[in-house]
C-alpha positions as CSV (number, residue, x, y, z in Angstrom):
1,M,128.7,113.8,167.9
2,S,132.2,115.9,167.0
3,A,133.2,116.1,163.3
4,A,135.7,113.6,161.8
5,P,139.3,115.2,161.9
6,V,140.7,116.9,158.8
7,R,142.5,115.0,156.8
8,A,145.8,116.7,155.6
9,A,149.2,116.1,153.8
10,V,152.2,118.0,153.9
11,L,154.3,117.5,151.2
12,G,158.4,118.3,151.9
13,A,159.9,116.6,155.3
14,G,162.4,119.6,156.0
15,S,162.5,121.9,158.6
16,W,159.1,123.7,157.7
17,G,157.1,121.0,156.4
18,T,157.6,119.1,159.4
19,T,156.9,121.9,161.5
20,F,153.7,122.4,159.6
21,A,152.5,119.1,159.7
22,A,153.0,119.3,163.7
23,V,151.2,122.5,163.8
24,L,148.4,120.7,161.8
25,A,148.5,117.7,163.9
26,D,148.0,119.6,167.2
27,A,145.3,121.6,165.5
28,G,143.4,118.5,165.3
29,C,144.2,117.2,161.8
30,E,145.5,113.3,160.8
31,V,148.4,114.4,159.0
32,T,150.7,112.5,156.5
33,L,154.1,113.9,155.8
34,W,155.6,113.2,152.4
35,G,159.4,113.1,151.8
36,R,162.3,111.9,149.6
37,D,164.6,110.7,151.7
38,A,163.9,107.3,153.2
39,S,165.5,107.7,156.3
40,V,164.0,110.6,157.2
41,V,160.3,109.1,156.4
42,G,161.2,106.1,158.3
43,Q,162.4,108.2,161.5
44,V,159.2,110.2,161.5
45,A,156.6,107.5,160.5
46,D,158.4,104.7,163.7
47,E,159.8,107.1,166.0
48,H,157.6,110.4,165.6
49,R,161.1,112.5,165.4
50,N,162.9,114.2,162.4
51,E,166.6,114.4,164.0
52,R,168.1,115.6,160.5
53,Y,165.8,119.0,160.3
54,L,164.1,119.1,164.1
55,P,167.0,117.6,166.2
56,G,165.3,117.1,169.7
57,V,161.7,117.7,168.8
58,R,158.9,115.0,169.1
59,L,156.3,115.2,166.6
60,P,152.5,114.6,167.6
61,D,151.5,111.0,167.2
62,A,149.0,112.0,164.5
63,V,151.9,112.6,161.9
64,G,152.5,109.7,159.8
65,A,154.8,109.6,156.7
66,T,155.4,108.0,153.6
67,G,157.7,108.0,150.4
68,D,154.9,107.5,148.0
69,L,153.8,110.8,146.7
70,R,150.3,109.8,145.8
71,A,149.2,108.2,148.4
72,A,150.2,110.9,150.9
73,V,147.7,113.1,149.1
74,E,144.9,110.5,148.9
75,G,141.9,111.5,150.7
76,A,143.5,114.7,151.9
77,E,141.5,117.7,152.4
78,V,144.2,120.1,152.8
79,V,147.6,119.5,150.9
80,A,150.5,122.0,152.2
81,V,153.3,122.2,150.0
82,A,156.8,122.7,151.9
83,V,159.1,121.6,148.8
84,P,162.0,124.0,147.3
85,S,160.4,126.7,145.0
86,Q,162.8,126.2,142.1
87,S,161.9,122.3,142.0
88,A,158.1,122.1,143.0
89,A,156.8,122.0,139.4
90,A,158.8,119.0,138.9
91,I,157.7,117.3,141.8
92,L,154.0,118.1,141.8
93,A,153.4,117.3,138.0
94,P,152.4,113.6,138.9
95,L,149.8,114.8,141.2
96,A,147.7,116.8,138.3
97,G,144.4,116.5,138.4
98,S,144.5,113.8,141.7
99,L,143.5,116.1,144.2
100,G,139.8,115.6,145.7
101,D,137.1,117.5,144.3
102,D,137.1,119.7,147.6
103,A,140.4,119.7,148.2
104,V,142.7,122.6,149.0
105,A,146.3,123.5,148.2
106,V,148.2,125.3,150.4
107,S,151.6,127.2,149.4
108,L,154.5,127.0,152.4
109,M,157.0,127.7,149.7
110,K,158.9,131.4,149.6
111,G,160.0,132.2,146.2
112,V,159.5,133.2,142.4
113,E,160.0,130.4,140.0
114,L,163.3,131.4,137.6
115,S,162.6,131.8,134.1
116,T,158.6,131.8,134.4
117,D,158.2,134.8,137.2
118,R,155.3,132.6,138.6
119,R,154.7,133.0,142.2
120,M,154.2,129.8,144.2
121,S,150.4,130.3,144.2
122,E,150.1,129.9,140.3
123,L,152.4,127.5,139.9
124,L,150.4,125.1,142.4
125,A,147.3,126.2,140.7
126,Q,148.4,125.5,137.2
127,T,150.7,122.2,137.9
128,L,148.1,120.6,140.1
129,G,144.9,122.1,137.8
130,L,143.1,124.0,140.6
131,P,141.2,127.0,140.2
132,D,142.6,130.0,142.3
133,E,140.0,129.8,144.8
134,R,141.1,126.4,145.9
135,V,144.8,127.6,146.2
136,A,146.1,129.2,149.8
137,V,149.5,130.8,151.3
138,V,151.0,130.7,154.6
139,S,153.3,133.2,155.1
140,G,154.6,135.3,158.1
141,P,157.3,135.0,160.9
142,N,157.7,131.4,160.7
143,L,160.9,130.2,162.0
144,A,160.5,126.8,162.2
145,H,162.7,125.9,165.1
146,E,160.7,128.7,167.2
147,I,157.2,126.8,166.2
148,A,158.6,123.5,166.7
149,A,159.1,124.1,170.0
150,R,155.7,125.5,170.6
151,Q,156.5,129.2,171.1
152,P,153.9,131.4,170.3
153,T,153.5,133.3,166.8
154,A,151.2,134.3,164.3
155,T,151.3,133.7,160.5
156,V,148.9,134.8,157.4
157,V,146.6,132.7,155.5
158,A,146.0,134.4,152.3
159,S,143.3,133.2,149.3
160,V,141.5,135.2,146.8
161,D,138.7,133.1,148.2
162,E,137.9,134.1,151.8
163,G,136.2,130.8,152.3
164,T,139.3,128.6,151.7
165,A,141.3,131.0,153.8
166,L,139.2,130.4,156.7
167,R,139.1,126.7,156.0
168,V,142.9,126.6,156.4
169,Q,142.9,129.0,159.4
170,A,140.5,126.3,160.8
171,A,142.8,123.5,160.4
172,C,146.0,125.3,161.6
173,A,145.0,127.3,164.5
174,T,146.5,126.3,167.9
175,G,147.0,127.5,171.3
176,Y,150.8,128.9,170.3
177,F,150.2,129.5,166.3
178,R,147.7,132.1,165.4
179,P,146.4,132.4,161.7
180,Y,144.9,135.6,160.4
181,T,143.3,135.8,157.0
182,N,143.8,138.0,153.8
183,T,142.8,137.9,150.4
184,D,145.6,139.7,149.2
185,V,147.6,136.6,147.8
186,V,149.9,138.9,145.5
187,G,151.3,141.2,148.5
188,V,151.7,138.0,150.9
189,E,153.8,136.2,148.4
190,L,155.7,139.1,147.2
191,C,156.8,139.6,150.9
192,G,157.7,135.8,151.4
193,A,160.0,135.7,148.7
194,A,161.5,139.3,148.9
195,K,162.0,139.2,152.4
196,N,164.7,136.3,152.0
197,V,166.7,138.6,149.6
198,V,166.8,141.6,152.3
199,A,167.6,139.1,154.8
200,L,170.4,137.7,152.9
201,A,171.9,141.3,152.1
202,V,171.6,142.3,155.8
203,G,173.8,138.7,156.8
204,V,176.3,140.1,154.1
205,A,176.5,143.3,156.1
206,Q,176.6,141.3,159.3
207,G,179.4,138.9,158.0
208,R,181.3,142.1,156.8
209,G,181.3,143.4,160.2
210,Y,179.0,146.4,159.6
211,G,176.6,147.5,162.6
212,H,173.1,147.9,163.8
213,N,172.7,151.0,161.5
214,T,173.6,149.7,158.6
215,R,171.6,146.5,159.0
216,A,168.4,148.8,160.1
217,T,169.1,150.7,156.9
218,L,168.9,147.6,154.6
219,V,165.7,146.4,156.8
220,T,163.8,149.7,156.3
221,R,164.9,150.4,152.5
222,G,164.5,146.8,152.1
223,L,160.5,147.2,152.8
224,A,160.5,150.4,150.9
225,E,161.5,148.0,147.8
226,I,159.4,145.2,148.5
227,T,156.3,147.9,148.9
228,R,157.2,149.6,145.5
229,L,157.3,145.9,143.5
230,G,154.2,145.2,145.4
231,L,152.1,148.0,144.4
232,A,153.1,147.6,140.8
233,L,151.8,144.4,140.9
234,G,148.6,145.4,142.5
235,A,149.1,144.3,146.0
236,D,147.2,145.9,148.8
237,P,149.6,148.5,150.9
238,A,148.7,147.3,154.2
239,T,149.9,144.0,153.6
240,F,153.5,145.2,153.9
241,A,152.9,146.8,157.4
242,G,151.6,143.3,158.7
243,L,152.7,139.9,159.6
244,A,153.7,138.9,155.9
245,G,155.5,142.2,155.6
246,M,157.2,143.8,158.3
247,G,156.5,140.9,160.4
248,D,158.4,138.3,158.5
249,L,161.3,140.8,157.5
250,V,162.2,141.8,160.9
251,A,162.3,137.8,161.8
252,T,164.4,136.5,158.9
253,C,166.8,139.6,158.7
254,G,167.6,139.2,162.8
255,S,167.3,135.8,163.5
256,P,170.3,133.1,163.4
257,D,168.0,130.3,162.5
258,S,167.3,132.2,159.2
259,R,168.9,130.2,156.8
260,N,168.9,133.1,154.1
261,H,170.3,135.4,156.9
262,V,173.0,132.7,157.8
263,L,174.1,132.4,154.2
264,G,174.5,136.1,153.9
265,V,176.8,136.1,157.0
266,H,179.0,133.2,155.1
267,I,179.1,135.5,152.0
268,G,179.9,138.3,153.9
269,E,183.0,136.7,155.5
270,G,184.2,136.0,152.1
271,M,183.0,132.4,151.2
272,T,182.0,131.9,147.9
273,L,178.1,131.0,147.0
274,D,178.8,127.6,146.3
275,E,181.1,127.1,149.8
276,A,178.3,129.0,151.5
277,L,175.4,126.8,150.5
278,A,177.6,124.1,151.8
279,H,177.8,125.7,155.1
280,T,174.3,126.7,155.1
281,N,171.9,123.6,156.9
282,G,168.7,123.3,154.3
283,T,167.1,125.4,151.5
284,A,168.2,129.4,151.4
285,E,165.5,130.3,149.0
286,G,166.8,133.9,148.7
287,A,169.8,133.1,146.5
288,K,167.7,131.8,143.8
289,S,164.7,134.2,144.5
290,S,166.9,137.2,144.2
291,R,167.4,136.6,140.2
292,S,163.6,135.8,139.5
293,L,162.5,139.0,141.5
294,L,165.2,141.1,139.8
295,E,164.0,139.9,136.3
296,L,160.2,140.6,137.7
297,A,161.2,144.2,138.9
298,Q,163.3,144.7,135.5
299,G,160.2,143.9,133.5
300,L,157.6,146.1,135.7
301,D,160.4,149.3,135.5
302,V,160.4,149.1,139.4
303,D,163.8,150.0,141.0
304,V,165.0,147.5,143.6
305,P,168.5,148.3,144.2
306,I,169.3,146.0,147.3
307,T,167.7,142.9,145.4
308,Q,169.9,143.9,141.9
309,G,173.0,144.1,144.5
310,V,172.5,140.9,146.0
311,V,172.5,139.3,142.4
312,R,175.7,141.2,141.5
313,V,177.5,139.9,144.7
314,L,176.2,136.1,144.2
315,Y,176.4,135.8,140.8
316,E,178.6,138.4,139.2
317,G,181.5,138.4,141.5
318,Q,181.1,142.0,143.0
319,D,182.7,143.1,146.1
320,V,180.7,143.6,148.7
321,D,182.2,146.7,149.7
322,E,181.7,148.0,146.0
323,M,178.1,147.3,146.4
324,A,177.8,149.2,149.5
325,A,179.2,152.0,147.8
326,E,176.8,151.7,145.1
327,L,174.1,152.1,147.2
328,L,175.2,154.7,149.4
329,G,176.0,156.6,145.7
330,R,172.7,156.6,144.5
331,P,170.8,159.9,143.9
332,H,169.0,161.2,147.1
333,R,165.5,161.0,147.2
334,P,162.8,161.5,150.2
335,D,162.0,158.6,152.9
336,G,159.3,156.5,152.3
337,V,159.8,156.2,148.5
């Protein structure tokens, strides 16, 4: 007799949340997707489509939808969260202590909370009242529209508890979505948050008309910057060369489907931040995470010039060319540090 399918909930009906719900369903789970927009929820429930965020994609029949947060998580063994990082605590607060005794929470979010510097796994554990051992993180080259089209990719499932990582791995493994496990939660989460800021910088350079040399320089030095910060936080150096590090960085910095990249292009073309956000469909986490990452780095006395440059351009009115001149005018140092 075959085992009953895993019951899963995904909180957040944007492009990535909806895509991950489809992945879970394709892996054999029964999935309930929660969203705040009644029209999106209704379309997913009735038509198995989400034309607002994933136009043209037919969702599996095993994906249901509701606008009732508590109903979504009732009985769920896996609860994946894909809401904007800066509003996650407020959204999740009503669920404190309500998950099942054996349920695991999975962060699909890529950010650091402003004012608290909490990583998303920390936010989930503290807000939902869970031990760290029952929290996992999914991160990697996860461009939603490609995965929704079932193009082959891999990702990382990280948890301080290997058993939890293995449970989530089994729940989302399909023929096109290959999850690897990792116990370096700090490193995996930092890569997921910081690569968005680097992608924004690369987009700014592209929008300004700079070529591939400039963009490659930003990607490479961005990885060095992320690694420095990660090591200061106790992360495993190997993480930064893997899927969650270099893999996700390459995908996010190079794809026209990356919202952070697109936001940067608009900024480089001369738009204000508000104008660029209005022209970018969906949440571009790098814009807000840049400030929280800079605060985190400054508290650890870690040099993060690209992140600092992004903050100055977005929030302090610095000219893009002036930022580039400052980056190039920094004291010379050996490569790789």
